[in-house]
C-alpha positions in Angstrom: -43.6 56.9 -52.3 -45.1 54.5 -49.8 -44.7 51.7 -52.2 -41.0 52.5 -52.7 -40.5 52.7 -48.9 -42.0 49.3 -48.4 -39.7 47.8 -51.1 -36.7 49.4 -49.5 -37.7 47.9 -46.1 -38.2 44.5 -47.6 -34.8 44.7 -49.2 -33.1 45.6 -45.9 -34.9 42.7 -44.1 -33.8 40.3 -46.8 -30.2 41.5 -46.4 -30.4 40.8 -42.6 -31.8 37.3 -43.1 -29.1 34.5 -42.7 -28.2 32.4 -45.7 -28.7 28.7 -45.9 -25.0 28.2 -45.2 -25.3 30.2 -42.0 -28.3 28.1 -40.9 -26.3 25.0 -41.6 -23.3 26.3 -39.6 -25.1 27.4 -36.5 -28.2 25.3 -36.6 -31.5 26.6 -35.3 -30.5 27.9 -31.9 -32.9 29.7 -29.6 -32.9 33.4 -30.5 -31.4 32.8 -33.9 -31.5 34.5 -36.3 -31.2 37.8 -34.4 -33.9 40.3 -35.1 -32.8 43.5 -36.9 -32.3 46.4 -34.7 -32.0 44.3 -31.4 -29.0 43.4 -29.4 -27.7 39.7 -29.7 -30.3 37.3 -28.5 -29.7 34.7 -25.7 -28.1 31.6 -27.2 -26.5 33.3 -30.1 -23.9 32.6 -31.1 -24.0 29.0 -29.7 -21.6 28.4 -26.9 -19.1 25.6 -26.9 -19.5 23.1 -24.1 -16.9 23.5 -21.3 -14.7 20.5 -20.5 -14.5 19.4 -17.0 -10.9 19.6 -15.6 -9.7 16.4 -13.8 -9.4 16.9 -10.1 -5.9 17.0 -8.8 -5.0 14.9 -5.7 -4.3 17.1 -2.7 -0.6 17.9 -2.3 1.3 16.3 0.6 3.0 19.1 2.5 5.7 16.8 3.7 6.7 15.2 0.4 10.2 16.2 -0.7 10.1 19.0 -3.2 13.0 18.4 -5.6 12.8 21.8 -7.3 16.5 22.4 -8.1 17.1 19.3 -5.9 16.0 21.0 -2.7 14.5 18.8 0.0 11.7 19.7 2.4 12.0 17.3 5.3 9.1 15.7 7.2 11.3 15.5 10.3 14.4 17.7 10.8 17.1 17.1 13.4 19.5 19.7 14.8 22.7 17.8 14.0 24.1 15.5 11.4 26.5 12.6 11.9 29.3 14.9 11.1 28.4 17.1 14.1 29.5 14.3 16.4 32.6 13.2 14.5 30.7 10.1 13.3 31.9 10.4 9.7 31.5 6.7 9.1 28.6 5.9 11.4 25.7 6.0 9.0 25.1 2.2 8.9 25.1 2.1 12.7 22.7 5.1 12.8 20.3 3.3 10.4 20.3 0.1 12.5 19.5 2.1 15.7 16.7 3.9 13.8 15.4 0.7 12.3 15.1 -0.9 15.7 13.1 2.0 17.1 10.9 2.6 14.0 9.9 -1.0 13.4 8.8 -1.1 17.1 7.0 2.2 17.4 6.5 3.7 14.0 7.5 7.1 12.6 6.8 10.0 15.1 4.7 12.8 14.0 6.1 16.3 13.4 6.0 18.4 16.5 8.0 21.1 18.3 10.4 18.4 19.5 10.6 16.5 16.3 14.4 16.9 16.2 14.7 14.7 19.4 14.0 11.5 17.4 16.4 12.2 14.6 19.1 13.4 17.0 18.5 10.4 19.2 19.1 8.0 16.4 22.3 9.8 15.4 23.6 9.9 18.9 22.8 6.2 19.5 24.4 5.2 16.2 27.6 7.2 16.6 28.0 5.9 20.2 27.5 2.3 19.1 29.9 2.7 16.2 32.6 4.2 18.3 32.3 1.6 21.1 34.5 -1.4 20.3 34.3 -4.6 22.3 37.4 -6.6 23.3 39.3 -7.6 20.2 36.7 -6.0 17.8 38.0 -3.4 15.4 36.4 0.1 15.2 33.8 -0.3 12.5 34.9 2.4 10.2 32.6 2.5 7.1 31.3 -0.9 8.3 28.5 -2.7 6.5 25.6 -4.5 8.0 27.4 -7.8 8.0 30.2 -6.3 10.1 27.8 -4.6 12.6 25.0 -7.1 13.1 26.6 -9.3 15.8 28.8 -6.7 17.4 28.2 -6.4 21.2 27.6 -2.7 20.9 24.8 -3.3 18.3 23.1 -6.3 19.8 20.8 -4.2 21.9 19.3 -2.9 18.6 19.7 -5.9 16.2 18.2 -8.4 18.7 14.7 -6.9 18.1 15.0 -7.1 14.3 14.6 -10.1 11.9 17.2 -9.8 9.3 16.3 -10.3 5.7 18.3 -11.0 2.5 21.0 -8.7 1.1 20.9 -7.8 -2.6 23.3 -6.0 -4.9 21.7 -3.9 -7.6 23.5 -2.5 -10.6 22.5 1.0 -11.6 21.1 4.1 -9.8 18.1 4.9 -12.0 14.4 5.0 -10.8 13.6 1.5 -12.1 16.5 -0.1 -10.2 15.4 1.5 -7.0 11.8 0.7 -7.5 12.7 -3.0 -8.2 14.8 -3.1 -5.1 12.0 -1.7 -3.0 9.5 -4.1 -4.5 11.8 -7.1 -3.7 12.1 -5.9 -0.1 8.4 -5.6 0.2 7.8 -9.0 -1.3 10.2 -10.6 1.2 8.7 -8.7 4.1 5.3 -10.2 3.1 6.8 -13.7 3.1 6.1 -14.1 -0.6 2.4 -13.6 -0.1 1.3 -10.5 -2.1 -2.1 -10.3 -0.3 -0.7 -10.5 3.2 -1.2 -7.5 5.4 2.2 -6.1 6.2 3.5 -4.6 9.4 6.4 -2.2 9.5 9.6 -3.0 7.7 12.9 -1.2 7.1 15.6 -1.5 4.5 19.2 -0.2 4.6 20.2 1.3 1.2 24.0 1.6 0.7 25.8 3.4 -2.0 29.4 3.2 -0.8 30.4 4.9 1.3 26.9 6.2 2.3 23.9 4.4 3.9 20.4 5.6 4.4 17.4 3.9 5.9 14.1 3.3 4.0 11.0 2.4 6.1 7.4 1.5 5.3 5.0 2.3 8.1 1.5 1.1 8.8 -0.9 2.6 6.3 1.5 2.2 3.4 3.4 5.4 3.8 7.2 5.4 2.9 10.0 7.3 4.6 13.7 7.6 4.3 16.2 8.7 7.0 19.4 10.4 6.0 21.9 11.2 8.7 24.2 13.1 6.4 24.1 16.8 5.8 23.0 17.4 2.2 24.0 21.0 1.5 23.4 20.4 -2.2 19.8 19.7 -1.4 19.3 22.6 0.9 19.4 20.7 4.2 22.6 20.3 6.4 21.2 18.2 9.3 19.9 14.7 9.7 16.3 14.5 8.3 13.4 12.2 7.4 11.4 12.6 4.2 7.9 11.1 3.5 6.4 9.6 0.4 2.9 8.4 -0.4 3.9 5.8 -2.9 6.8 3.5 -3.6 7.4 5.1 -7.0 7.8 8.5 -5.5 10.4 7.1 -3.0 12.3 5.5 -5.9 12.3 8.8 -7.8 13.7 10.6 -4.7 16.4 8.0 -4.1 17.6 8.4 -7.7 18.2 12.1 -7.0 19.7 11.6 -3.5 22.1 9.0 -4.9 22.9 10.2 -8.4 25.4 8.3 -10.6 28.9 9.8 -10.6 31.5 9.3 -13.2 34.6 7.8 -11.5 36.7 7.7 -14.6 38.4 4.3 -15.1 36.4 2.9 -12.1 33.1 3.4 -13.9 30.0 4.8 -12.3 
């Protein structure tokens, strides 16, 4: 009887032993093969190595969030140009803001942040409505019409005017190329030159907004229009940490529209 019991125990042990194929699949891991009658040993079955997840850059709380085309402004005014009856004053507003921003830089958000945006809108509407002797009221005027007007000289005298470019298309690449050209001109054609502040008026008739690059390489745009479709109905400023991000936003702010026989 003892001999039969020993044979049965040997058979049970042989059944619990791993086959050669199992050895090949798992290798000789610590604690493998498990001992019969014991819980799983440490290291069995072998664990797959965990992959390190790439670190994501910190989110910029003031970057525009275009979820369903909604904008989260960096600065928000309390009025738009339409609040003052300045339906066609956006180019004047952008020139007034460019003069201030190139001299002093973009103000930081604060409890009185609307004062800066409202001040640019007030100044631009006032300059647009003021007509000198013999000068027409600059309705939907472009920068060529406004630059030398007496009501604008207070602002344009502190700016150095660059070139004007006409771009075809409203896609991201077109906006990015236009911004790159403006940056290259501001640097005087020297790509390694340390740049100061510069501003660019972007016009998609009949609307104009201001793009600005501040010290430190941060980009902004000022929009004096109310953009109800983007969730903001007052003048506002948005911030971008790269030129590409700004180009993507401009493509959404200025979408192409089908004008029938007139094209896009």
